[in-house]
TILUMMI-264619 format. One line per 5 residues: number of its first residue (from 1); for each residue x, y, z of N, C-alpha, C. Coordinates in pm, 1 decimal. Layout:
NUM	X:Y:Z:X:Y:Z:X:Y:Z; ...
// end
This chain:
1	-329.1:5570.4:102.4:-443.6:5618.9:190.3:-389.1:5673.4:317.4; -303.4:5590.4:384.6:-247.4:5630.8:510.7:-163.8:5762.5:497.7; -78.0:5766.9:393.3:-5.4:5893.9:369.5:-92.1:6012.8:351.5; -203.6:5993.0:276.4:-309.4:6106.3:256.0:-364.9:6150.2:388.0; -392.5:6046.1:471.9:-447.0:6090.4:605.7:-351.1:6168.2:683.7
6	-224.3:6120.0:687.6:-125.2:6194.4:765.7:-107.7:6334.9:708.9; -105.3:6351.3:572.2:-86.4:6476.4:512.5:-206.1:6575.2:539.1; -326.0:6518.2:531.2:-454.4:6595.0:547.5:-457.1:6649.0:697.6; -428.3:6553.8:785.8:-432.3:6596.4:924.6:-333.4:6701.1:957.9; -205.7:6685.8:907.5:-105.2:6782.8:933.7:-140.8:6920.6:879.0
11	-199.4:6915.2:757.2:-243.8:7038.4:685.5:-353.0:7104.6:766.2; -448.8:7023.9:815.9:-556.4:7081.5:898.8:-498.5:7146.1:1029.8; -400.1:7079.4:1093.6:-345.3:7141.9:1209.3:-275.1:7274.7:1178.5; -202.6:7276.8:1067.9:-130.1:7400.7:1033.4:-232.2:7512.1:1005.9; -344.2:7485.3:943.3:-446.5:7588.6:912.8:-499.8:7643.6:1045.1
16	-532.4:7546.2:1135.3:-587.4:7588.0:1258.1:-493.6:7673.3:1341.9; -363.2:7639.0:1331.2:-262.9:7724.1:1404.1:-255.5:7863.5:1348.8; -259.0:7873.8:1211.4:-253.2:8002.6:1143.6:-370.1:8084.7:1177.9; -498.9:8030.0:1188.3:-610.7:8104.6:1223.0:-607.2:8159.0:1364.2; -558.7:8061.9:1457.4:-542.0:8098.4:1597.3:-453.9:8218.7:1612.1
21	-341.8:8210.4:1536.0:-241.1:8323.3:1546.6:-294.4:8452.4:1490.3; -378.2:8445.5:1385.4:-434.5:8563.0:1320.9:-547.8:8622.0:1394.7; -646.7:8543.0:1435.5:-782.8:8585.9:1484.2:-781.0:8569.2:1636.5; -698.4:8495.5:1693.7:-715.8:8461.9:1833.9:-807.2:8352.6:1861.3; -835.4:8326.4:1987.0:-926.9:8217.0:2025.7:-1063.2:8244.8:1989.1
26	-1141.5:8156.8:1935.0:-1286.4:8175.5:1907.5:-1360.9:8193.8:2025.6; -1479.1:8266.0:2014.2:-1563.9:8292.6:2123.6:-1622.1:8164.3:2188.3; -1658.3:8069.9:2103.3:-1720.7:7946.9:2152.2:-1623.5:7827.5:2131.3; -1593.2:7767.2:2232.7:-1513.9:7647.4:2225.4:-1582.1:7528.2:2294.2; -1562.9:7414.3:2244.6:-1624.4:7286.3:2289.8:-1557.4:7256.5:2429.2
31	-1633.9:7226.8:2522.6:-1575.0:7191.6:2651.2:-1501.2:7065.3:2645.2; -1529.9:6981.9:2547.9:-1451.7:6853.0:2532.4:-1308.3:6884.8:2486.6; -1290.1:6993.0:2415.1:-1162.0:7031.3:2368.0:-1076.8:7104.1:2473.5; -1134.7:7205.7:2536.5:-1081.7:7275.3:2642.0:-1157.1:7259.7:2766.8; -1101.7:7218.4:2878.9:-1183.2:7195.3:3000.0:-1225.8:7318.8:3061.9
36	-1312.1:7307.9:3163.1:-1360.9:7426.8:3226.5:-1266.8:7526.7:3275.8; -1147.1:7473.5:3307.1:-1035.2:7552.9:3355.5:-996.9:7652.0:3246.4; -1029.7:7630.6:3119.5:-995.2:7711.3:3016.3:-1036.0:7855.1:3027.5; -1148.5:7878.8:3102.8:-1196.3:8015.9:3124.8:-1104.5:8087.1:3214.7; -1017.9:8018.5:3293.5:-936.7:8088.8:3382.7:-793.3:8120.8:3330.4
41	-758.5:8066.8:3204.0:-631.0:8090.2:3148.2:-645.0:8184.4:3023.9; -540.2:8235.8:2984.3:-549.5:8329.9:2869.4:-558.5:8268.3:2734.5; -590.8:8351.9:2632.9:-606.7:8294.9:2496.7:-483.3:8230.0:2446.1; -369.5:8287.1:2474.4:-243.7:8228.1:2419.3:-216.7:8094.5:2484.9; -247.3:8081.1:2609.2:-227.1:7955.6:2675.4:-324.5:7851.9:2615.7
46	-443.5:7887.8:2594.5:-533.4:7804.3:2529.5:-491.0:7755.9:2392.1; -442.5:7853.2:2320.1:-385.8:7819.5:2183.3:-273.8:7711.2:2195.9; -187.9:7735.3:2286.6:-81.5:7631.0:2305.0:-136.4:7497.7:2348.1; -231.5:7507.4:2432.5:-295.2:7382.3:2474.1:-359.9:7304.3:2353.2; -430.1:7383.8:2270.0:-489.4:7320.1:2157.0:-382.6:7262.7:2056.8
51	-278.5:7338.1:2035.7:-165.5:7286.0:1952.6:-112.8:7162.5:2012.1; -95.4:7154.8:2138.9:-36.3:7035.2:2211.2:-128.9:6921.8:2192.2; -258.9:6951.4:2214.4:-356.6:6839.9:2190.0:-367.5:6794.7:2054.3; -351.6:6882.4:1963.4:-353.9:6840.1:1818.6:-228.6:6750.7:1783.2; -119.1:6787.6:1837.2:5.0:6709.6:1813.9:-13.7:6566.8:1878.9
56	-71.8:6565.1:2002.4:-97.4:6431.5:2063.2:-184.4:6352.9:1972.6; -296.1:6417.4:1922.3:-387.2:6337.5:1834.8:-317.4:6287.3:1712.9; -226.5:6382.8:1661.2:-150.6:6342.3:1544.6:-71.9:6219.6:1569.3; -1.0:6217.6:1682.6:83.8:6096.5:1724.9:1.7:5970.9:1745.2; -116.2:5991.7:1804.5:-205.6:5882.0:1823.9:-249.3:5825.3:1696.4
61	-277.6:5914.6:1607.6:-333.0:5869.4:1475.2:-218.5:5799.6:1396.8; -95.5:5858.7:1409.0:21.3:5780.8:1342.1:33.1:5644.2:1397.2; 25.1:5641.3:1534.0:34.8:5512.7:1599.6:-69.4:5407.5:1554.6; -198.4:5457.1:1544.6:-307.8:5374.1:1497.8:-274.4:5331.5:1355.7; -239.4:5422.7:1268.5:-205.6:5388.6:1128.3:-98.1:5289.0:1121.6
66	7.5:5306.8:1197.6:115.5:5204.0:1200.3:70.7:5065.4:1255.1; -21.5:5072.7:1350.3:-78.9:4942.1:1399.9:-158.9:4877.4:1292.8; -238.9:4955.6:1219.6:-315.5:4903.9:1110.8:-229.3:4846.9:1004.1; -120.5:4914.1:982.0:-27.1:4862.1:874.6:26.6:4723.4:919.4; 62.4:4716.8:1043.7:113.0:4589.7:1098.6:2.8:4471.3:1085.2
71	-116.4:4517.5:1128.9:-229.4:4419.7:1119.9:-250.9:4372.9:975.4; -240.5:4466.0:880.0:-260.9:4432.3:743.9:-147.2:4332.6:699.1; -29.2:4360.3:735.2:86.2:4267.1:701.7:57.4:4128.3:772.0; 14.8:4127.5:895.2:-10.2:4003.0:963.2:-123.9:3928.1:890.3; -227.0:3996.6:843.5:-338.0:3935.5:774.0:-293.2:3884.6:648.3
76	-206.7:3953.5:579.2:-151.6:3905.4:448.7:-76.0:3777.4:471.8; 7.4:3777.0:573.1:87.6:3653.1:607.0:-1.8:3544.0:637.0; -113.7:3564.3:714.5:-204.2:3460.2:751.4:-276.7:3407.5:634.5; -307.0:3495.6:537.8:-374.5:3451.9:412.8:-282.4:3363.2:332.6; -153.8:3404.2:326.5:-51.9:3325.6:258.2:-35.5:3186.7:315.2
81	-20.2:3176.2:447.0:-10.6:3059.7:517.5:-134.2:2965.1:499.8; -254.7:3039.9:503.8:-379.8:2960.9:484.5:-382.4:2899.3:347.0; -345.2:2974.6:250.4:-344.4:2931.7:110.9:-243.5:2811.9:97.9; -129.1:2831.2:158.6:-27.6:2717.3:151.3:-78.4:2596.4:226.8; -149.5:2613.6:336.2:-202.5:2498.4:413.5:-312.7:2432.1:335.7
86	-397.7:2508.4:263.3:-504.9:2449.9:185.4:-447.4:2364.3:64.9; -341.5:2422.5:9.5:-282.1:2353.6:-106.4:-217.8:2228.2:-55.8; -149.4:2235.8:69.0:-84.7:2109.4:120.0:-194.2:2006.1:154.8; -308.7:2047.5:215.5:-415.0:1954.2:246.3:-460.8:1887.5:129.0; -475.5:1962.8:7.3:-527.9:1908.8:-114.9:-426.6:1800.2:-175.0
91	-298.4:1841.9:-169.0:-206.6:1746.4:-211.4:-201.3:1614.7:-124.5; -207.5:1632.2:8.0:-214.2:1520.4:93.2:-336.6:1432.2:69.2; -444.8:1496.1:42.4:-572.6:1423.3:19.2:-556.4:1336.4:-112.3; -499.6:1400.8:-216.6:-469.3:1325.5:-337.1:-376.4:1201.8:-309.3; -277.5:1234.0:-234.5:-185.7:1125.2:-196.9:-256.3:1008.2:-124.4
96	-343.2:1044.1:-32.9:-415.8:944.5:47.4:-503.3:866.5:-37.3; -577.2:940.1:-133.2:-666.7:868.3:-220.5:-588.6:769.0:-309.4; -475.1:812.2:-356.6:-391.6:727.2:-445.7:-342.4:604.8:-369.5; -294.9:629.4:-249.8:-245.4:510.6:-163.3:-361.0:414.1:-133.3; -476.8:467.7:-104.3:-595.0:394.6:-77.4:-623.8:299.0:-199.5
101	-623.1:359.2:-315.2:-648.6:281.2:-435.1:-538.0:172.9:-454.7; -411.1:203.6:-435.9:-305.0:103.8:-447.9:-322.8:-8.0:-343.1; -359.0:34.8:-214.2:-380.8:-64.8:-115.4:-491.5:-167.7:-152.7; -602.3:-113.4:-201.4:-709.4:-204.9:-253.6:-666.3:-292.5:-370.2; -582.6:-241.9:-452.3:-534.3:-322.0:-561.6:-443.9:-433.2:-521.1
106	-352.5:-405.0:-425.4:-270.7:-497.6:-373.3:-341.3:-603.8:-285.3; -448.8:-556.8:-226.1:-527.3:-653.9:-146.1:-592.4:-757.8:-237.7; -648.2:-705.1:-351.4:-712.6:-800.0:-443.7:-611.2:-897.2:-504.9; -489.4:-837.9:-531.1:-385.0:-928.6:-588.9:-342.5:-1040.4:-487.8; -340.9:-996.3:-370.2:-303.1:-1090.7:-255.0:-407.2:-1194.3:-236.6
111	-535.3:-1159.7:-243.1:-639.1:-1260.0:-244.4:-633.3:-1359.0:-356.0; -607.7:-1306.5:-471.4:-595.9:-1394.3:-587.9:-478.6:-1487.9:-570.3; -365.0:-1437.8:-531.0:-248.5:-1521.8:-508.7:-268.8:-1625.0:-400.6; -350.4:-1591.7:-292.9:-378.6:-1688.8:-189.1:-468.3:-1801.7:-248.4; -561.3:-1760.0:-326.7:-656.1:-1863.1:-386.9:-560.8:-1961.8:-474.3
116	-473.5:-1906.7:-551.9:-394.3:-1992.3:-635.1:-308.6:-2079.6:-553.2; -258.5:-2024.7:-441.0:-176.1:-2100.1:-354.2:-250.6:-2218.4:-290.4; -380.8:-2191.8:-251.9:-453.6:-2290.7:-185.5:-485.0:-2400.2:-287.7; -513.8:-2359.4:-414.1:-535.1:-2460.9:-516.4:-415.7:-2544.5:-539.1; -299.2:-2485.9:-545.1:-180.5:-2574.4:-561.3:-151.7:-2659.2:-440.9
121	-192.8:-2611.2:-316.8:-177.3:-2699.6:-198.5:-260.2:-2825.4:-215.9; -386.4:-2798.4:-256.7:-477.9:-2921.0:-277.7:-426.2:-3018.1:-382.9; -370.0:-2962.6:-485.7:-309.3:-3047.5:-592.2:-192.4:-3126.6:-536.8; -112.3:-3068.9:-447.0:1.9:-3134.8:-382.3:-57.1:-3248.9:-294.8; -155.6:-3226.5:-226.1:-211.7:-3326.1:-140.6:-262.6:-3439.3:-215.3
126	-327.6:-3416.8:-331.6:-377.5:-3522.9:-416.3:-259.8:-3598.6:-476.6; -152.0:-3524.1:-518.8:-38.4:-3595.7:-564.1:27.9:-3683.1:-458.7; 25.5:-3631.3:-336.7:88.3:-3719.5:-231.4:15.2:-3844.0:-210.9; -117.3:-3830.0:-218.7:-197.4:-3955.3:-201.4:-176.6:-4051.8:-314.6; -162.0:-4002.9:-435.3:-139.6:-4079.4:-554.0:-2.2:-4141.1:-536.2
131	95.7:-4067.5:-495.6:224.6:-4124.6:-475.1:234.0:-4241.6:-370.9; 151.6:-4219.0:-259.8:141.5:-4325.2:-159.3:79.7:-4448.5:-218.3; -28.2:-4437.8:-289.1:-93.4:-4549.4:-356.4:5.3:-4618.9:-461.2; 64.3:-4535.5:-535.7:168.0:-4599.2:-626.8:279.4:-4671.5:-559.7; 315.8:-4619.7:-448.8:428.9:-4688.2:-372.7:375.6:-4826.4:-329.3
136	252.4:-4834.2:-278.9:205.0:-4958.8:-227.8:187.9:-5062.1:-343.5; 137.0:-5010.5:-452.4:112.8:-5095.8:-571.4:255.5:-5147.8:-630.0; 350.2:-5064.0:-624.9:480.5:-5110.4:-678.9:542.3:-5211.9:-576.3; 524.7:-5193.9:-449.3:585.3:-5287.6:-353.9:512.9:-5418.7:-366.8; 386.5:-5417.6:-393.3:314.8:-5548.9:-402.1:349.2:-5609.5:-545.1
141	361.7:-5532.6:-652.0:375.3:-5588.5:-783.9:521.2:-5627.9:-813.5; 620.1:-5557.7:-772.5:753.6:-5577.2:-813.7:843.7:-5531.5:-697.4; 865.6:-5618.2:-598.4:954.4:-5572.4:-478.7:1096.5:-5563.3:-532.2; 1134.9:-5649.3:-621.2:1273.6:-5640.2:-662.9:1299.3:-5538.1:-769.2; 1212.8:-5449.4:-803.3:1239.0:-5359.8:-906.6:1294.2:-5231.5:-845.2
146	1425.9:-5235.4:-826.1:1493.8:-5119.3:-765.4:1489.5:-4993.2:-841.4; 1484.1:-5012.0:-972.4:1477.1:-4887.7:-1059.7:1350.1:-4816.3:-1031.3; 1239.5:-4896.3:-1021.3:1111.0:-4832.4:-992.9:1113.0:-4758.3:-860.2; 1170.8:-4818.2:-755.1:1176.4:-4757.1:-626.0:1271.1:-4624.4:-635.4; 1366.4:-4629.1:-712.3:1442.3:-4510.8:-723.1:1358.4:-4393.7:-789.9
151	1286.5:-4426.4:-890.3:1198.8:-4327.4:-952.2:1090.3:-4273.2:-844.5; 1036.1:-4370.0:-777.3:940.8:-4337.4:-677.6:995.7:-4239.6:-567.6; 1108.0:-4272.3:-523.2:1174.6:-4190.4:-419.7:1207.2:-4047.6:-481.4; 1250.1:-4050.1:-598.9:1266.9:-3913.6:-661.5:1140.1:-3838.5:-675.5; 1031.1:-3910.0:-708.2:898.2:-3842.2:-713.5:861.3:-3791.6:-574.0
156	889.7:-3864.1:-465.6:860.6:-3820.4:-327.5:943.6:-3697.0:-291.3; 1066.9:-3702.8:-335.4:1148.4:-3586.0:-314.5:1103.9:-3464.8:-377.5; 1053.1:-3485.9:-504.7:1005.1:-3371.0:-581.3:871.0:-3315.7:-517.5; 787.3:-3408.6:-460.7:662.6:-3362.3:-392.5:698.6:-3285.0:-266.1; 805.0:-3330.5:-196.2:842.1:-3259.9:-69.7:899.9:-3126.9:-106.7
161	970.4:-3113.6:-216.5:1025.6:-2986.4:-260.2:910.6:-2895.3:-302.3; 804.0:-2950.8:-363.1:686.4:-2872.7:-401.6:632.2:-2806.8:-274.6; 621.1:-2899.6:-162.9:557.8:-2845.6:-40.2:642.2:-2732.2:19.1; 771.1:-2749.7:17.6:857.3:-2632.4:63.1:833.9:-2514.4:-19.2; 830.1:-2525.6:-147.0:810.0:-2409.4:-238.2:676.7:-2340.4:-209.0
166	568.5:-2427.6:-188.7:443.6:-2374.4:-162.7:436.4:-2299.9:-31.3; 499.3:-2360.4:72.1:516.6:-2285.9:200.9:582.0:-2151.1:190.7; 688.8:-2153.2:114.2:754.3:-2026.7:92.0:659.2:-1928.8:18.3; 581.3:-1967.9:-75.5:490.3:-1898.8:-158.4:382.0:-1837.1:-67.0; 330.9:-1923.4:30.4:229.3:-1877.7:120.2:278.4:-1768.8:212.2
171	407.5:-1790.6:264.2:467.7:-1694.6:351.0:491.0:-1560.3:279.4; 527.8:-1566.4:149.2:552.5:-1439.3:81.5:422.5:-1369.7:40.0; 317.1:-1445.6:28.3:181.6:-1384.9:-1.0:128.4:-1301.2:110.5; 176.5:-1321.6:235.4:127.8:-1246.5:347.8:175.0:-1097.2:338.6; 285.9:-1076.2:253.8:342.7:-937.7:245.7:319.1:-882.1:111.0
176	225.0:-940.3:37.8:193.9:-896.1:-98.8:144.5:-747.7:-103.5; 55.1:-713.0:14.3:3.9:-584.1:7.2:108.2:-470.3:13.8; 224.0:-506.1:68.7:334.7:-410.8:78.5:441.4:-424.6:-23.8; 418.7:-510.7:-119.7:514.4:-528.7:-225.5:473.6:-464.5:-348.3; 561.8:-455.2:-442.3:531.2:-391.2:-580.4:488.2:-496.6:-684.6
181	455.3:-453.3:-797.3:402.5:-540.9:-899.4:502.9:-652.5:-939.2; 628.1:-615.2:-916.8:731.7:-708.2:-951.0:715.7:-839.7:-873.7; 676.2:-833.7:-752.6:654.3:-954.7:-662.8:546.3:-1044.6:-729.2; 437.8:-973.1:-776.6:328.6:-1048.6:-830.3:378.5:-1121.8:-963.1; 466.2:-1059.4:-1043.1:516.2:-1120.4:-1158.4:600.0:-1245.5:-1127.9
186	682.4:-1232.8:-1013.3:761.2:-1345.1:-966.2:672.2:-1455.4:-923.0; 567.8:-1428.5:-850.8:465.4:-1535.6:-812.1:409.6:-1608.4:-933.6; 377.2:-1524.3:-1031.9:310.7:-1587.9:-1150.9:421.9:-1680.8:-1214.9; 551.7:-1638.3:-1224.1:650.2:-1710.6:-1289.0:673.4:-1846.4:-1204.8; 665.1:-1828.9:-1078.2:684.5:-1948.7:-981.6:569.8:-2049.1:-1007.3
191	445.6:-1995.0:-1024.8:334.1:-2079.1:-1039.1:344.8:-2159.7:-1171.6; 391.5:-2089.5:-1279.7:411.7:-2156.5:-1401.9:514.0:-2264.9:-1390.0; 628.5:-2244.0:-1313.7:733.4:-2344.2:-1292.5:666.6:-2458.0:-1218.5; 579.4:-2436.0:-1125.4:515.1:-2553.0:-1051.2:432.4:-2633.0:-1144.4; 355.1:-2556.0:-1227.7:266.0:-2628.1:-1320.7:350.3:-2714.4:-1411.7
196	460.5:-2660.4:-1460.0:547.2:-2735.9:-1553.0:600.7:-2866.7:-1482.7; 644.0:-2839.7:-1356.4:706.1:-2947.4:-1279.1:585.9:-3051.2:-1249.4; 472.5:-3010.5:-1228.4:356.5:-3095.7:-1202.5:335.3:-3182.9:-1327.6; 339.1:-3124.3:-1445.8:318.8:-3194.4:-1570.9:427.5:-3303.0:-1589.2; 553.0:-3260.7:-1559.9:662.7:-3353.9:-1565.9:637.8:-3474.7:-1473.2
201	600.7:-3442.3:-1347.2:581.1:-3549.1:-1256.3:464.0:-3642.0:-1296.7; 358.4:-3586.0:-1348.4:248.0:-3670.0:-1393.9:287.4:-3754.4:-1511.1; 378.0:-3702.3:-1595.7:429.7:-3781.9:-1703.7:515.8:-3902.9:-1655.2; 591.9:-3867.8:-1543.0:674.5:-3982.8:-1482.5:582.5:-4084.1:-1423.7; 469.1:-4043.5:-1358.4:374.1:-4130.1:-1296.9:316.2:-4223.8:-1411.4
206	276.8:-4164.5:-1517.8:219.9:-4245.9:-1636.5:308.1:-4360.3:-1676.5; 439.5:-4311.0:-1695.8:541.3:-4403.1:-1738.9:558.2:-4522.7:-1648.8; 564.1:-4484.7:-1509.3:578.1:-4588.9:-1413.8:462.9:-4685.8:-1414.2; 337.9:-4625.0:-1424.6:214.9:-4711.5:-1435.1:223.8:-4807.0:-1554.3; 267.3:-4752.1:-1672.5:286.4:-4840.8:-1785.9:384.9:-4955.0:-1755.2
211	492.7:-4913.1:-1682.3:601.6:-5019.9:-1647.9:531.7:-5123.2:-1561.9; 450.5:-5089.4:-1461.8:385.1:-5181.3:-1374.9:299.1:-5273.1:-1454.4; 223.9:-5215.4:-1548.1:132.8:-5292.3:-1631.0:213.4:-5398.3:-1716.1; 318.6:-5351.8:-1770.1:406.1:-5442.9:-1844.9:453.6:-5550.7:-1756.8; 499.3:-5522.5:-1632.9:547.8:-5626.3:-1537.6:434.6:-5726.6:-1511.3
216	312.0:-5679.5:-1485.5:196.8:-5761.6:-1460.0:176.0:-5865.6:-1571.3; 186.9:-5807.6:-1696.8:162.2:-5890.3:-1805.2:270.5:-5993.4:-1819.9; 392.3:-5956.3:-1800.9:503.4:-6055.7:-1800.4:482.6:-6163.3:-1699.2; 439.1:-6123.5:-1583.7:413.6:-6227.1:-1478.7:306.3:-6324.8:-1516.8; 197.9:-6263.0:-1582.8:86.9:-6349.0:-1630.5:137.6:-6440.7:-1746.9
221	218.5:-6392.2:-1830.7:269.6:-6482.9:-1933.8:354.6:-6596.2:-1874.8; 436.8:-6565.8:-1771.4:527.5:-6663.7:-1714.8:435.0:-6765.9:-1645.5; 334.4:-6721.6:-1568.8:246.9:-6823.2:-1499.4:173.9:-6903.6:-1603.6; 127.6:-6846.7:-1717.3:62.4:-6919.3:-1816.1:149.1:-7023.1:-1885.1; 275.5:-6985.0:-1901.7:374.9:-7074.6:-1960.2:398.1:-7195.4:-1861.4
226	406.5:-7166.6:-1735.7:421.1:-7275.0:-1634.5:306.9:-7370.9:-1639.4; 183.8:-7324.5:-1643.6:68.5:-7401.8:-1645.2:61.6:-7479.8:-1775.3; 106.0:-7430.1:-1886.1:101.3:-7505.1:-2007.8:205.8:-7613.4:-1997.8; 320.6:-7590.5:-1944.5:418.0:-7692.1:-1933.2:375.1:-7810.1:-1846.4; 311.9:-7766.0:-1742.1:259.5:-7868.0:-1643.2:157.1:-7955.9:-1714.2
231	67.8:-7904.5:-1797.5:-39.9:-7981.9:-1860.1:20.1:-8079.0:-1965.1; 117.7:-8039.6:-2037.5:188.0:-8126.8:-2132.2:247.0:-8251.0:-2067.5; 320.2:-8229.9:-1949.2:377.9:-8344.8:-1881.4:273.1:-8434.6:-1834.4; 167.1:-8386.4:-1776.0:54.2:-8483.8:-1734.4:-4.0:-8564.9:-1840.9; -13.8:-8494.7:-1968.4:-69.7:-8565.8:-2082.4:26.8:-8675.3:-2124.6
236	151.8:-8656.2:-2127.2:250.9:-8752.4:-2171.9:247.8:-8867.8:-2070.6; 235.5:-8841.6:-1942.1:229.0:-8952.7:-1837.9:112.3:-9031.9:-1859.9; -3.7:-8967.7:-1895.4:-125.2:-9042.0:-1904.1:-118.7:-9140.1:-2029.9; -48.7:-9093.9:-2137.3:-25.5:-9174.8:-2252.8:56.5:-9295.1:-2223.2; 163.2:-9279.2:-2136.5:248.5:-9381.9:-2097.6:175.2:-9489.3:-2017.1
241	89.2:-9451.5:-1924.8:8.4:-9538.0:-1843.6:-88.0:-9621.2:-1933.4; -130.7:-9557.9:-2043.0:-228.2:-9625.1:-2125.2:-163.0:-9735.0:-2211.3; -39.3:-9714.9:-2243.5:39.2:-9817.2:-2316.0:62.2:-9948.9:-2231.8; 74.0:-9926.3:-2107.1:93.5:-10036.8:-2015.0:-33.4:-10122.3:-2005.7
// end
């Protein structure tokens, strides 16, 4: 289109120049084209003036066309940048939505892990109380049973170790939102381990309670035997006194 405009204007200028050379200056000229001073100059000078003005207009038109071409290029670049920016915004929005979903998921997992940790903490507290009660019972029932005390101390050490493990678990749960699913699996494995150790500990408690019960029964049998021996001696003495 721009090339056609340049060609058409140049062709028009050439035709005007040919007509001016053949026919001379027209009788009626627009005052906007030739100023009032045009009446004071000759036809040839006016022709040159018109040619000069046409060339100036041609140059101005070329300049305007060039400027339009530059503006078109700038507009195209801006459209390209706008499209790229919109694509980037779309990609970033998808990324933000995905991260938000993952954050909510990690938050839920963290809350579940905290609940499990609190439950284990309560179980440890109950176990500690049971251990304290068992310790008092064992001291009262069999002070000399060193083996029982050794088992009890081991149980206390296990309980303390559980407390340390639970504290570590609580500390690690604070960072669950920023960890990957692998951390959650490790926590589940650790919880299973604690449950297994708890079962082993309860089994040990039951065995020791059975041992205490056996000791109590042995003590009762010994006391009953002593009482029976004492009764037989008194009976024999009574018989001897009767003979006298």
